[in-house]
N, C-alpha and C positions, 0 to 999 in steps of 0.2 A: 490501573495503573500508578505506580507513583507519580507526584508531581516533580516537575523538572525545573530545578534552581535557574534563577532569572540570569546568574551569571554563565551557566551553560547553555543556555538559550541563546546569548550575546554572541557567545563562541561558535555556536553552530552557525548563526545567522553567517558571521563573517567567514567561515568555512565554506559556505554555499557562494560568498561573493568572491572569495580571493582567486579562483583561476580564472575569472573574468573581469578582474582588475583592469587590464590593458582596454578593454573594448568599453566599459563604464568610464575609464578616465578620457577616453575620445570622447564618449557623449557628454560628459561635463564640459569639456572644452568648447566643444560646438554650444552647448547651451549657454556657456559664460559669454563667448562671442556674441551669442545672441542678446543676451543680457547686457552686454555692453553697448551694444547700438540702441538699445532700449534707453540706457541712462543718457545717451546723446541727444534723443530726441527733445525733452525739455530744455536743454540748453539751446539745441536750435529754435526751439518755438521763443526762447526769450530774446534771441536776436533778432527772430521775426519781428516781435513785438516792438524792440527797440527801434528798428528800421521802419517800420508802419509810423511812429512816433515821430520819426527824424524825416518822414519823405524820402528814404532811400528808397533803392530798386531792392525786391524782394524776392525775384525769380530765382536767383542763386540759392538761397537760403531755402526757397520751398523745393527745387531740385536735390538738395543735400538731405532736406527733411524726408522727401518722397524715397529716396536711395537707401536711407537708413531703414526706412520701415520694412522695405521690399526684401532687404539683405538679410535682416534681423529675422524675417518671418522664414526666409529660404533656410537661413542656418539652422534655426531651430527646429523646423521640419527633419532636416537630416540627422541632427542631434536625436528628435526623437525614435526615429528608426533604427539609429544605432543602438539605443537603450532597448527599445520593445524587441529587437531581434537577440539581443544579450538576454533579456528578460525569459524568453523562450527557451533559449539554451541552458539557463539555469534550471527552469523546470524539467527540461529533459534529463538533466543530469541528475537531478533528485529522484526522479522516477526511476531512473536505471539503478542508481545505489537501493533504493528503498525495494524496488521488486526482487532484484537479485539477493536481498537480504531477507526478504520474507518468503521467497520460495525454498530458503535452507534452514527455517525455524525448525527447532526440534518438535516434533509431534506433541509432548505435553504442553508446550506453548500454544500451538494451533487448537488444541482443544478445550484452552480454557480462555479463548478470546474469540469474540464473534469475527466471522469472515467478512461480514459486510462492513464492519467498522473498519478492518484492515484495508478493505478495498477504498474505502472512503478517503482514508491516510493517503494513499498512493495518487487518486484521482482529484479529490477535493482539495486537501491540506497541501499539498505540493502546487497547485494553481494560485496559492496567496503567497508564494515566494516571487512570484513575477515581479510585484511591484517594489517589497521591501528591500529586496535584495541589488536592485538596481534605480529603478526612477526615485525611491525614498533617498537612496544615499546621493543620487546625484541632486534631488531636489533639496537635500538637506545642504550639500556643499553650494551650490550655486544659489540658493535662496538665501543662505548666510551671508555669502559674498556679497551679492547684490544688496541685501538689506545694509550692512556695513558701509558699502560703497554710498549709498543713498542718504544714509545719515551723516556720513562725512561731508558730502556736498550740501546737505540742508544746514550742517552746522556752520560752515563757511559763509552760506547766504545768510543766515539769521540764528543766532544760536539758542534766543529765547524764544522763539516758536520752535526750536528742536526740543527744548526742555518741556514745553507744553504737550508735544506730540509724544514724545519718550513716557511721561508721567500716564497719559489714557492708554497707550500700549502695554505697560507695566501693568497697568491695574486689571484690565481685560485679559491679559496673558496670563497671570496669576490663575484665574478663574479658569482658563481652559487646560490648564497643566493637571487641574482637579479631575477634567474629566477623562484623562490617559487612562488610567488604570480601570474605570468603567469601561472603556473601548474594550481594552484586551479580554477582561471577565467575558462580556456579553458575547464577544467574536469566539472565544472558547467553547462556549456553552452552545452557541450556534452551531459549529462545526462539531462537536459532539453529538449535536441532535442530528445534524446530516448523515453521520455515521449510523445512527440508529434507524435513520430510514433505509440506510442500504442493507441494515441487519433485516429487518423485517421484510425489505421486498427479497432477498437472497432467500431466506425462510419460506417465503409463499413462491417464489418460481422453483423451489427445489422439492416442493409436496404439491405441485399444481394439479396434479389428478385428485391427489387426497382431498384437497380443497374443492375442487369441483363433486366429487362424488358424497362429500359430506353437506353440501349445500351452503358452505361457510364463506362465499365469497364477500358477502355484505359483511360479515363480522372481521374478515380479515382486510376489507378495504378501509374499516374502521380504524383498524390498528394502524395502517400505513398513514391513514390521515391524521392521526393523533399525533404521529412522530413527525409528519411534515408541519401540521401546527405548531408543534412545539419549536421547530427548526425556526419557522415562520417569526414565532414569537421573541425568540432571543436576536433575530436577525433584523426585526424590528426595534428592539432596545438597542443595538449597536450602531442601527442607522439614525437613532434619535440623537445618542451622544457623538457621533460624527457630526451630523446636521448641527449641533449646538455649537461645537468647535470650529464647524465651517464658517457660520454665520457670524462668530463673534469676529471674524476678520473684518467683515463688512462694516459692523459696529463700531469697531476700533478706530477704521479710517474715518466713518462717518462723524463720529464725536469729535475726533482730532479735527476735521474738517470745520466743524462748527465752532471749535475753539481757536483755531489758527486763523479763521477768517475774522471771528471778533476781536481777538487781540490783535491779529496783522492788519486789521482795519485801521485800529486806534494808533498801531505804530505809523501806518501810512499817514495818518493824517497828522501825528507831530513830525514828521518829517524825518523819522528813526529808519525808515524802511522806503523803498521805490515800488509803484505800482506793478512794474516788471519782475522786480525781485519777490513781490508777494504771489505773482501769478506762476512763478516758475516754481517757488517754493509748494504751492499749492498743486501743481502737477508732479512735483516729486513725493509730495504725500500720497497721491492717487497711484504713483508708480509702486508705492511701498505695498499695494494691495497684494501684488504678483509675488513679491518673495518671502511677504508673511504667508501668503497663502499655501507657497510651498513648505515652507518651516512647518506649518501646521499639518499639512499633507504627509510630510516626512514623519512626524511624530505619530500621526494616525495609522500610517499604513504599518510603521515599527510595531505599534501595539498588536495590530490585525496580524503581521508577520509572524510576532512571539508567539502568538495563540497557537498559530500552524507549526510552527517549528516546534514547540513544546510537544504537540501530538505527535510528530514524524520523530522525535527523541524518544519518547516513550514506544514507538514500534521498532525502532532500533535497538533499544535496549533488552528486547526481547532475545533469548538464547537462540544460537544459531548452531547448524551443524558445519563442519569441515569438509564439505563433498568436491567432488570433481569426476571427471570423465575417467573410465578405467575400463579394461577390457577382461573378462574372465579369463585366468590362465588356466588351460586343460591340465589340471592335476589329477583327475580320474575323480570319481564320486567322494563327495565330501562327508566326514563323520560328525555327529553331534553329540555333546556330552552335556548334561545339566548336573551340576554338582551342588546340591544342598542349596537351591537357590530359592529366595524369597524374594517379593516383590509386591508393592502395593502401588495404585495408580497416583495417590494423593496422601500425604500425611493424615487427613482427615478421614480417610476411607479404610475399610478393613483391609486386611491382606489378601491377596489374590493367590499367591503361591506361599506355602509354608514348607522350606526345605525339599523342594523337588528336586528328584535325581533319577536321572535313566541314561543310557548310553545306545546312540545308534550308529552302528559301523558303515562303512562307506558301500554303497549300492543297497538296493532293497526299498521295500515299502513298509515304513513304520505308521500305524493308524492309532490315532488319539481319541478315545472314547470317554463318555461320561455324563453325568447330569448338566443342566445349565448350571452355568457360574462354576463349573469346575475349574476352569484356569486354561482349557484348551487353546483358543484363539491365542491368548496371551504367550503361550510358547513361541508361538510365530512372531510376534510381536518384539520378544525379547533376543530370537535368533537374528532378525534383520537390524536389531539395535535400534528401534523406534524409541525403546525404553531401556532404561538403566536400571540393572537390579539393585534391591537394597540390600542382598547380602548372597553369598555363594559366586559361583561362576558359569558361565555359558562358553563354551568350548567349541570351536569349529576347526577340524583338523588338529585338535590336540591344542590351539591358540586360543586365549581367551578373546572372546569378540572386542572385547577394548582396547586390545593391541594391534588389532587388523586396521589397516587404513579403511576409512569407512566405504569409499568407492570401490575399492578392492572386495570388500566383504560382500557387498550387495551386488557386486557385477558375476559373483559367483553363484547368485539367488534368483529363482525364478517364484513369483509369489503371485497366487491366484486369489482375492480377497473374496470374504463372503457374499458381498454385493456385486462382485466383478464390474467395477466400473469401466464405462466405457465414454471416453470423453467427445465433447464435439470436434467433429470434422469428417474427413473421409474415412472409409473401411480401413484403407492402407496405413493411414496415420496412425489408426489404432492398433494394427497387427505390427507395424513395426516402431511402435513408441520406447520399445525397449532394446532394439536392435535396428536402430535407423540404417545400417551399413547391410541389411540382409539383402540376398539377390532375388530375383525373379524365380528362380528355381526351389530358393530356399522356401518362399513364400508358398509356391504350389504345393510343395510337401505338406507345410504344416496345415496349409487349407483342409487337404485330403484327409490328414490324420485327426482333425478335429471336426471332421465331417461339416465343412463349411463352403465346400467347393459348388455344391448345389445351389446354396445360397447366393453365391457370387455370380453364378450363372444365370440367375433370374433377377438380380437387381439391374435395374437401366443402365447404370454407369460402372457396372462390376464393382472392383476395388474403388474406384473413384468415386463410389456414390456416398452423398452426405449421411450420416448417422443421425443426426439431431442433437439437441440437447441432451446430454448424458444418455445417448443410444436410444433417444426415445421412439425412432422408428423400427427397431428390433425387439424381439420377443424376450424374456427374461433368459429361454434356454439359450437363445442366439448369442444374447449378450455373455454369457458364461463361456460358451464354446470361442467366443473373438478373447475373453480373458485367457481361456486356457491357451489358444495358440498364440497369442503373444507370449505367453510365457514359456511355450516350447521353443519360440522364435529364437530366444535368448541364448539356447542353449547352455542352462545352466547346469553347474555341479550338484545343485541341491535345488528340488523343486518342493515349493510348501503349497499344498491345496486345501484352502478352508472350505470345506463343504462344497467343493467346486462342480458337483454334478446334482446340486438339490433342487433345480427348477427344470433338469432335462426329463422329456419323456422317456418312456422304458426303453424302445430302441436306440436312442441317441445315447443314453447312460450306458447300456450293455457295450455300445461301441465304444466310447471314451472311456470305461472303465479297462477294455482290453487295451486301450492305447496306454493308460497309466501305467498298468501292468508290464508292458513293453519297454516303456521308459525307464522302469524301475530297475530293468537289468542293466541299465547303462549308467544312472545317476542315483542319488540317494532321493527318496520321496517320502515325505511326511505328509499325512492328511488328517484333517479332522473331519470326522463322515459321522452321518447317523444312519445311513442306510446298511443294512447287515450283509448285503450282496459285496460292497465294496471293503467292508470289514473283514469279510472272510478273506481277501485275497491278499490281506497284508502277511508279510514274513513275522512280525511281531505286532502286538498291541500293547498300548500304554493306557490302563485304566485310571482315570483322574476323578477323584473326588474332594470337593472343599479345600481346592488348592494343594492335594496330596497327590502321590502317586500310590494308587492302593495296589495294583497289581502289573505285573508284565508277562505276557505269554502268548502263545499263538491262539487263535480260536477256540480250537478241540483244547487246550489246556484250561483256558480262562471258564469256558463253559462249566468243566469239570470242578474246578477249584475255586472260583470267585463269584461269590451270591449275586453281587451287583451286575456283574455282566451277564450271569448266567438270566437274570430278570431282563436286562436290557435286550440280550439275544431273544429270550422267549417271545417278546413283543413284536420281533422282528422291525423294532424302527429305535433307533438310538436316539435321544432328544439332542436337539441342538445347542449351541453355546449361547 
């Protein structure tokens, strides 16, 4: 992904901060009130020392000092809660926005990006926004104001000692500024490594049975550990630079203290200042630790947050689809036409379709057959507009799919993929995934048509039974039947079946073949099939080879007139895509 410019990162940070300005301002005011009470404490301490030297009562001063401490602590605690709550709101808003966008990504964008890395940007990177958009902003404001106010008071008390203090702070502050870009770079690499951990884990859990069957647990563990170690290495590097920046605060104050103590002692001895003034100045000097710490912390958090925001912006820059909720309008079976369609998945890959043309009228079954790599499954991807053609047109009901509202187009289509994915959740949730408003009677009818009623009866919780991750508790054939039932429950005008019965036994395949034939009387059915028993039922067969349509006809016509189809039919087996 391309590197995001620093100016764009700053604008994005402000965009996350802007909706929460009022809450952050409240937290800042509370923090400033707490800081003001802290500034008053050295003055009260000076008054206490003066009274001790003059043998005056100190009870009132002690009560004021105690009250300032308690009040300041309470106000700062309230301010901290306001900011922490706001920070969580910032993270929630960022996650909502990013999740909504990522789920609308175009399919080619998803295919060229690691899913684990995208998940990391939602979970890990957004978390880093907590501090930079709230606490960091307030720390910079309150720390800066407190720092300036303290310097003013110190200057009024002793300008010479203030000059000594500023000289030391400026020297060490310059060194700290050089560390900030290193913190940002190390944090970014650390977050990228965390994304790599998510990627390798997603790969491992996605092929868990394969890993176990291959005895590859140790090798996969080593891969994950390598990614974890890389994240650790960059995290330690970021921590090193942050620690150096943080420790510089103490160093600046300690060096300033020694310089002020030496020069201030000489000034007391010469009568240029008093002991009480020197004590108050030293207290102010130690009070500088907090505002300086806040300023350094704000700068550090900004670098960390900038690295996270940069990765979030990269994800937001991915191309999305304009989707929405839409219902299929009952206009009868849909017609499909491919008009000199050409297509390739990427510019660096060879064409998958080379001038593909065919016409499918409304209603009936059309089967697509051909050798592996002929482009059969790609037909479905172009009809669904998962991909855009590089040439030619795809028309549904005589209208170019690019002119259809995407939600309306897909609402008219039921699609059963090759691997028949089943989502984690209950059986009911999977069945109604594409038709959330389906009635119980509609579900019952679809279960019977897909021959799932017996399965539901023997499951412990019926339709409410959990099917496991990717349907792990179901057999391959059961997953295919769930996918078919899900598509039928959608009541599509166009049904796309991509080898939808490849994992079924002979009995269930025969039953579902009859169901598909029955459905084809009401809607348009396009089938990618490799079993001859399915193909022979088709009203028309499109034979594809090397990205072109080789022949179109019925089974009898093609056996007699097309050599390739004759060979495929003679083997009683049509190869998969």
